[in-house]
N, C-alpha and C positions, 0 to 999 in steps of 0.2 A: 920691320914688324915681324920678327921671327916668332915671338910669343905674344898672344893676345889673351888677356884674362877677361872672361865674360861673367858678369854678375847681374843680379836683378834687384829691383826695388823691393822685392818680397818674394813669396812663393807663388807658383802658378801664374807667372807673368809672361810666359812664353820663352823662357831662357833656353831650353833644350832645342826648341824648333828654330830659334834664332841662331843658335850655334850650328845647327844643321844647314841653315841657309847660308851662313858665312862660309862654312866648309864647302858647300856645293858650288858657290860662286868662285871660290879659290881654285877648286879642282877644274872648273870650266875654264879658268884663266891659265891652266897648265901648271899649277903649283901642287907640290906634294904636301899633304895635310895630315897632321896627327891631332887627335882629340883626347884630352886627358880629363877624366872625371875624378875629381879629387876624392870624394867620398859619396857613395851611393847609399841612400837610406830607403827603407820601406819596400824593398824588393827581395824576394826569395833567391837563394843561390841558383835555382834553375830558370829564373826569369830574366829576360833581357832588360838591361838598365838603360840609362840615358845615353851613354856612349854608343850602345848598340842601336838605339833609335836614331842617333845622328848618322851612323853608318848606313842604316837602312834607307834613309832619305837622301843622304848626300852622295853615296856611292863609294868609290875606292879610297877610303881613309884608314889610317892606322888608329886603333882605339886602345886606350889603357884606362884601368880603373884601380885606384890604390887600395880601396877598402870598400866592403859592403856590409851593411848592418840591416837586420830584418825589420826594425820598427821605423815608421815614418816620423822621425824626430830630427832635431838638430844633430849633426854628426857627433859632437862631444857627448850628448845625452844618450844617443843611440849606442855609441861605443861602450859607455859605462854600463848601460842596462844589459848589453849583450856580453859583458865581461870580456871585451876584446880591446886590443890596442887601438888608440886613436890615430888619426892621421895628423901629423904636425906640419906647419907651414914649410919648414925646411925640407921635408920629404916631398911636398908638392913642388917646390922650386927645383929640387934636384932632379925629379922625374921629368919636369917640363924642359929643363936645360938639356938633359940627355936626349930627349926627343928632338929638340931643336938642332942638334948636331946632324940629324939624319933627315930632316924635313924642312921645307920652305916656310911652313907656318904651323905653329902649335897653338891650339885653342884649349884653354884651361877653363872648364866650366865649374863654377862653384855650386853651393847648395843654399837655396834660399837667397837671402840678401848678403850684402858685403860683410857685415859684422857677425854673421852666424858663427858660433864657436865650433872649432874642429877638435880641440883638445882641452884637457883640464887646466891648462895654463892660460886659456883664453885666446889661443891662436886663431886667426881668421884668414879669409882669403886675401884681405888687404895686406896682411903680413907677408903672405906668399908673393903677392905682386911687388911688394917693396924689395924682397930678396931677389926677385927676377929683374927688377927695373923695367917692368912691362907695362904698357898702357892697359887701361881698363875700359871695356865697353859695357854700358849700362842698359839693360833691357827694362822698359817701363810699360805700364799699362796705359790705355788710351783715355780712360774716363776720369770722373771726379775723384779727387784725392791724389792723383798721380803727381801733381806739382809739388806737394809737400814731401812725398817720399823720394822723389827725384832730387829735389833741392837738398834734403838731408844727406843722401848718398853722395852727391857732388861735393858738399861741404866737407864730408869726412875724407874724401879723396884728396881734396885740396889741402886739408890740414896735415895730411901725411906726405904732401908734395908728390902725389902720384898723378900721372897723366890720365885725364879723362878723355878718351878718344872721341866719345860721342854717345848719343842715345839712340836706341832703336825701339820703336813701338812694337811690342810683341804680338799684338792682335788688333787689327783695324777692321771694324765691321763694315758691311755694305751700306748701312744707314746710320752714320755717326750722329750722336745727339749734339746739342749746343756746346756742352762742356768739352767734348772730344774735339770738336772743330776749333774751339778756342785754344785748346791745349797744343795743337799743332804749332801755333805761333809762340805760346808761352813756354813750352818745354825747353827749347834751346836757350831761352833767356834765363830761366831759373837754374839750369845746369851750367850756364856759361860754356857751352860746348855745342857742336853742331848736331842736328838731327840727321842721323845716318841711314835711316830706313824705316819702313813700316810694313810689317808682314800682314797679309790678310788673315782675318780671324778664321781658324779652321784649316790653316795651311798644312798642318801636320797630317790631315786626313787625305791629302792628295796622293795619287799614285806616285811612287818614287820618281819615275821618269818625268812626270809633269812637274813635280816639285823641283827637280834639278833644272829643268828648262826655264822655270819661272823665277828661280831664286835671284839671279842677277837683277831682275826688274824690281825687286823689293829693297835693294841695298844701294847705297851711294858708291861712287867710284873708289873711295878710300877702302871700301870693303869688296873691291873687284866687281862692283855692280854698275848699273846704268841709271839708277833711280835719281830723279831730280827733286830735291827738297823744295825748291821754290815753286816748281810746277805743282807739286802735291799740295803745298800750302795754299796756293792760289785757288786750286780746284776745291779743296775740302773746307776751307775757311770762308768761302764766299757765302 
């Protein structure tokens, strides 16, 4: 798994914090990690972006950002409105492949969901994953509506013959409601892929040292963690 593409079922689902947790767990396991943010939108030139937030939380990782656009829009739209060159899937794949020659693990974080457009030709993160031949990790929300968006994302990945590594819940509350508890069982079924973790809601607000220490407990062994999906399911769905 030299390259892992991380996407979400939509915006604000916990994708960046999940990327940070995967990076922190890999670093704790002794692996060298690079984080590639394909296109950063809605951030000024002097502000830290998602890649920098991952580094703040995860620790010693290499970060790279291919483009930055000021307005909080889909990358293709933001590039067009800023009159700047878009980021194309081939550029994402080439940058990730280069980082993979120097690191044990490269995490490629997308923008929004899987089919958000990066360029005027309709290029997406899914296209970059196909060029890389890389597995895709899907970050999903915990509550009502997540089964539909997760199923749609998983179906699109399968239609492109891309490997869906699994699903991570990007924010799990202290007091989950009925839908959330049921979704723990249903998410891996609709995705036809394992549940590989659940991050506590608000994990990004932890002090970096606490975040790094806890990250492996939120993720399954496939992601260098110790999280037990069956134990979590039994506890939370009871």
